[in-house]
C-alpha positions in Angstrom: 293.3 188.3 101.6 293.8 191.9 102.6 291.9 193.6 105.5 290.1 195.8 103.0 289.0 192.8 100.9 287.7 191.0 104.0 285.8 194.1 105.1 284.2 194.4 101.7 283.0 190.8 101.8 281.6 191.2 105.3 279.8 194.3 104.3 278.2 192.6 101.3 277.2 189.7 103.5 275.7 192.0 106.1 273.8 194.0 103.4 272.5 190.8 101.9 271.3 189.6 105.3 269.6 192.9 106.0 267.8 192.8 102.7 266.7 189.2 103.3 265.3 190.3 106.7 263.5 193.2 105.2 262.0 191.0 102.5 261.0 188.4 105.2 259.0 190.8 107.2 257.3 192.4 104.2 256.1 189.1 102.9 255.1 188.0 106.4 253.1 191.1 106.9 250.8 190.1 104.0 250.2 186.7 105.6 248.8 187.9 109.0 245.4 186.3 109.8 242.6 188.8 109.9 244.6 191.7 108.5 243.3 192.7 105.1 244.7 195.3 102.7 242.7 198.2 104.2 243.6 197.5 107.8 247.2 196.7 106.8 247.6 200.2 105.3 246.3 201.8 108.4 248.9 199.9 110.5 251.7 200.8 108.1 250.8 204.5 108.7 251.5 204.0 112.4 254.5 201.7 112.3 257.9 202.8 111.0 258.5 199.4 109.4 256.5 196.1 108.9 259.2 194.4 111.0 257.9 196.3 114.0 254.7 194.3 113.9 256.7 191.1 114.6 259.3 192.4 117.0 257.1 194.5 119.3 255.1 193.0 122.2 251.4 192.4 121.7 250.5 195.0 124.3 252.7 197.6 122.7 251.0 196.9 119.3 247.6 197.2 121.0 248.5 200.6 122.4 249.8 201.9 119.1 247.2 200.5 116.8 244.1 200.2 119.0 243.5 196.7 117.6 242.0 194.5 120.3 244.5 192.2 122.1 242.5 189.1 121.1 242.5 190.0 117.5 246.3 190.7 117.6 246.8 187.3 119.1 244.8 185.7 116.2 247.1 187.3 113.6 249.5 184.4 114.4 252.7 186.2 113.7 254.9 183.0 114.0 252.9 181.2 111.2 253.1 184.3 109.0 256.9 184.4 109.4 257.2 180.7 108.7 255.2 181.0 105.5 257.4 184.0 104.4 260.6 182.1 105.2 259.6 179.5 102.6 259.6 182.2 99.9 263.1 183.5 100.4 265.0 180.8 98.4 263.0 181.6 95.3 264.6 185.0 95.2 267.9 183.4 94.2 266.4 183.7 90.7 267.6 187.0 89.2 264.3 187.7 87.5 262.1 187.5 90.6 261.4 190.6 92.7 259.0 191.7 95.4 257.3 195.1 95.6 255.8 196.2 98.9 253.1 198.9 99.0 255.5 201.4 100.7 258.3 200.7 98.2 258.9 203.4 95.5 258.8 200.6 92.9 255.2 199.6 93.7 252.7 200.5 90.9 251.6 204.1 91.5 248.1 203.8 90.0 247.5 200.5 91.9 248.6 202.0 95.2 245.7 204.5 94.9 243.1 201.7 95.0 241.8 201.2 98.6 242.0 197.4 98.4 245.3 197.1 96.6 247.4 194.1 97.5 250.1 194.9 100.1 252.8 193.1 98.1 253.4 191.9 94.6 255.7 189.2 93.2 257.1 190.1 89.8 259.1 188.1 87.2 260.5 189.4 84.0 262.1 192.7 82.9 262.5 195.5 85.3 259.0 196.6 86.2 257.8 199.4 83.9 254.3 199.9 85.3 255.1 203.4 86.6 256.4 204.8 83.3 253.9 203.9 80.6 250.3 204.2 79.7 248.7 200.9 80.5 245.6 199.3 78.9 243.9 196.2 80.2 242.4 194.0 77.5 240.0 191.4 78.8 237.4 189.1 77.4 235.9 185.7 76.8 237.7 182.5 77.2 235.6 181.2 74.3 236.7 183.9 71.9 235.3 183.8 68.4 237.2 184.7 65.2 235.4 188.1 65.4 236.9 188.8 68.8 240.3 187.6 67.8 240.3 189.9 64.8 239.2 192.9 67.0 242.1 192.3 69.4 244.6 192.2 66.5 243.2 195.3 64.9 242.9 197.2 68.1 246.5 196.5 69.3 248.1 197.0 65.9 246.9 200.6 65.7 247.9 201.6 69.2 251.0 203.9 69.7 254.1 201.8 70.4 254.6 203.2 73.9 251.4 201.7 75.3 251.7 198.6 77.4 249.0 195.9 77.5 247.9 194.1 80.7 245.8 191.0 80.8 245.2 187.9 82.8 247.0 185.2 80.8 243.7 183.2 80.6 242.8 181.3 77.4 240.9 183.2 74.8 241.0 187.0 74.5 243.7 187.3 77.2 246.1 184.9 75.6 245.4 186.4 72.1 246.2 189.9 73.4 249.5 188.8 75.0 250.5 186.9 71.8 249.8 189.8 69.5 251.9 192.1 71.7 254.8 189.6 71.5 254.4 189.3 67.8 254.6 193.0 67.5 257.4 193.4 70.0 255.2 195.3 72.4 255.5 195.2 76.2 252.9 193.2 77.9 252.3 191.9 81.5 250.2 189.0 82.7 248.5 189.1 86.1 248.1 185.6 87.7 245.5 184.1 90.0 248.1 181.8 91.6 251.7 181.6 92.6 254.2 183.0 90.1 255.9 179.6 89.7 252.8 178.1 88.2 251.0 178.8 84.9 247.3 178.2 84.4 246.0 177.0 82.0 249.0 174.8 81.2 248.5 175.5 77.5 249.8 179.0 78.1 253.2 178.0 79.6 255.1 178.8 76.5 253.3 182.1 76.2 254.2 182.9 79.8 257.8 182.1 79.2 257.9 184.5 76.3 256.3 187.2 78.4 259.4 187.1 80.7 261.6 188.3 77.8 259.2 191.1 76.7 257.3 192.1 79.8 256.6 190.2 83.0 254.3 188.2 85.2 252.6 189.6 88.4 251.0 187.8 91.3 250.1 188.8 94.9 250.0 185.1 95.9 252.8 183.2 97.5 255.0 181.0 95.3 253.3 177.6 95.3 249.7 178.8 95.5 247.4 176.8 93.4 244.9 178.4 90.9 241.9 178.2 93.1 238.6 179.7 91.8 238.4 182.3 94.5 241.8 183.8 93.5 240.7 185.1 90.0 238.3 187.8 91.1 241.2 189.1 93.4 243.5 188.9 90.4 241.0 191.1 88.4 241.3 194.0 90.8 245.1 194.1 90.1 244.4 194.2 86.3 241.9 197.1 86.7 244.0 199.0 89.3 247.2 198.9 87.2 245.5 200.3 84.1 244.5 203.6 82.8 241.6 202.0 80.9 240.0 198.6 80.6 238.8 197.4 77.1 236.4 194.5 77.0 236.4 192.4 73.9 233.7 189.7 73.9 232.1 188.7 77.2 229.1 186.7 78.3 226.6 188.3 80.7 228.2 186.5 83.6 231.7 186.7 82.3 234.7 187.4 84.6 235.5 190.4 82.4 232.5 192.2 83.8 234.0 191.9 87.3 237.1 193.6 86.0 235.0 196.3 84.3 233.1 197.0 87.5 236.3 197.2 89.5 237.7 199.6 86.9 234.6 201.8 87.3 235.0 201.7 91.1 238.6 202.9 90.7 237.6 205.7 88.3 239.2 204.1 85.3 237.8 204.5 81.9 236.0 201.3 80.6 235.4 200.6 76.9 233.6 197.7 75.1 233.3 196.6 71.5 229.8 195.6 70.4 229.1 192.4 68.6 226.2 190.7 66.9 223.0 191.1 68.9 222.3 187.3 68.9 225.8 186.4 69.9 226.0 185.4 73.6 229.8 186.0 73.6 229.0 189.8 73.2 226.0 190.0 75.5 228.2 191.2 78.4 229.7 194.0 76.3 226.2 195.1 75.2 225.1 195.1 78.9 228.0 197.3 79.9 227.2 199.8 77.1 223.5 199.7 77.7 224.0 200.4 81.4 226.5 203.2 80.7 229.2 201.3 82.4 231.4 201.4 79.3 232.0 203.6 76.3 231.1 202.0 73.0 234.0 201.9 70.6 234.5 200.3 67.1 238.2 201.1 66.5 241.4 202.2 68.1 241.2 205.8 67.1 237.9 206.2 68.9 239.6 204.9 72.0 242.7 207.2 71.7 240.4 210.2 71.1 238.2 209.5 74.1 241.3 209.0 76.3 242.8 212.2 74.8 246.1 210.3 74.2 247.0 212.2 71.0 249.3 214.4 73.1 248.3 217.4 70.9 247.0 219.6 73.7 250.0 218.7 75.9 252.5 219.4 73.2 250.8 222.7 72.3 251.0 223.8 75.9 254.7 222.8 76.1 255.5 224.6 72.8 254.1 227.8 74.1 256.3 227.7 77.2 258.9 230.5 77.2 262.0 228.4 76.9 265.2 229.7 78.6 267.5 227.9 76.1 267.7 225.6 73.1 268.2 222.5 75.4 264.7 222.9 76.7 263.4 223.1 73.2 265.2 219.9 72.2 263.8 218.2 75.3 260.2 219.1 74.6 260.5 218.2 70.9 261.5 214.7 72.0 258.1 214.2 73.6 256.4 214.6 70.2 257.6 211.1 69.1 257.6 209.4 72.5 255.4 209.9 75.6 258.0 209.1 78.3 261.8 209.5 78.5 264.4 208.8 81.2 267.3 211.2 81.7 269.7 208.7 80.2 267.6 208.2 77.1 267.3 212.0 76.5 271.1 212.4 76.9 271.6 209.9 74.2 268.9 211.2 72.0 269.8 214.9 72.1 273.5 214.4 72.5 274.0 216.8 75.5 275.8 216.3 78.9 273.9 214.7 81.7 274.2 217.7 84.0 272.8 220.1 81.4 269.8 217.8 80.6 269.2 217.2 84.3 269.1 220.9 85.2 266.7 221.7 82.4 264.5 218.8 83.2 264.2 220.0 86.8 263.3 223.5 85.6 260.6 222.2 83.2 259.2 220.0 86.0 259.0 223.0 88.4 257.2 225.0 85.7 254.7 222.2 85.2 255.7 221.5 81.6 256.9 218.0 82.5 255.8 215.5 85.1 258.3 213.3 87.0 257.1 209.7 87.2 259.9 208.6 89.5 262.9 206.6 88.5 264.2 209.6 86.5 261.4 209.2 83.9 259.4 212.1 82.6 256.3 212.7 80.5 254.0 215.6 79.5 251.3 216.1 82.1 248.0 214.3 81.2 
């Protein structure tokens, strides 16, 4: 073995060790006693790195954060690190990743919610929550044929680039995921337990299929059981990830109403399909509509129109932009058939060099014609 080969191996081992340490401290930070999401974010604005919370002395932390010494002692940093250490072996699986709230890969829309989870476990394809329009579809576990038909009709008429988020529960949630899979649409399931478990058990096959055409999300440590208290917490992730929440069948006390309320709190649009007036499975939808907590819709086009997702106004504005060259025209025309593009995708589609596409994308972004979503992905401004 040459000296260069040995140096390369040592460098890789060192990088892997550093990545493991970074992951350890991020997960441990979410496990501190008495530190909820809101306080955690305040601390992260003060500290350079979550690792600092564990490596600094308690008195130093007190001086920096103004948190009382007794409360800092009760955070039990050692126990948090031990719990985090148990999670590291699971990341040997290539499809498992962790996204901390300060990471660029963390969901942008969710980050804007004040009580967003500090970290998320994700299994599946590379996360696509920052590059697409996301709709949450939620509803009754005791779905009727009427509700099932609405889900099928609603999803079937959506533009292909829209992603569906739901809670992988039985009933409306499972139907929404399954229809997305049948139509080769991207869909994500948000779990109220560890990402290694699937509840209810009848949805295990469905969950496995989601890994190939979407992903699974959880804020809970691997191994966490599906306790009842976890599911309202899960609902805030569903609402926070989404641009809009659509309720399809819900009882007056259904969990879907919690998701709808959270969505309203996060300034998301909420929609509900009406049902028969004597049907208890639609009573929650009627309540949302009556209390002006949701828009009444009866078909997909009404939803698209109210969300102004036709792209007509954006495309018209872009077409009136004084293009400097034909490359910029080709780029904008591409957004008439798809709402988001990466640089690599555009290079292939319009058959031009990377450097030329990149320069013109940058100019269009500076002019406000295009919006950079991060990860070299662009869209017309909403």
